[in-house]
C-alpha positions, 0 to 999 in steps of 0.5 A: 320237640327236637327230641321227637324230630331226631327220633323221627329221622332215626326211624326213617333211616333205620327202615331199609326195606324197599317198596313192592313197586320198586322191587317189581321195577328192579326185577323187570329191569334185571329181566330185560337186561338178562334177555338182552345179554342172552340175545346178544350172545345168541346173535354173536354165536350165530354170526361167528359160527355160520357153517354150523348154523347153515347145516342145522337149518339145511337139516331142518328144511330137508326133514331127513329125520322124519319117519319114512312112513310119515305123510308130511315129506311134501313140506321138505325143501331140499334145494340148497338155494332155498336153504341159503335164503332161509338162513339169511332170513334168520 
């Protein structure tokens, strides 16, 4: 009887495999942590390098890289006041 109990304990301690649900939870936790770190790096980069981001947003809002024969130039915003508002919203 004691031998069987000792054998059962050895079997349970030798099984180092994790369950599937534990591995999925671990993967989800790692993914959330990675997304959080990436978001923090993006926020730090965007707040410390303001002028680069300002000129990029201004370039996007002006739509100056769109083909000249395109008919969507009416959407462009070239007023600097609106570009400042847009970057503040970002």
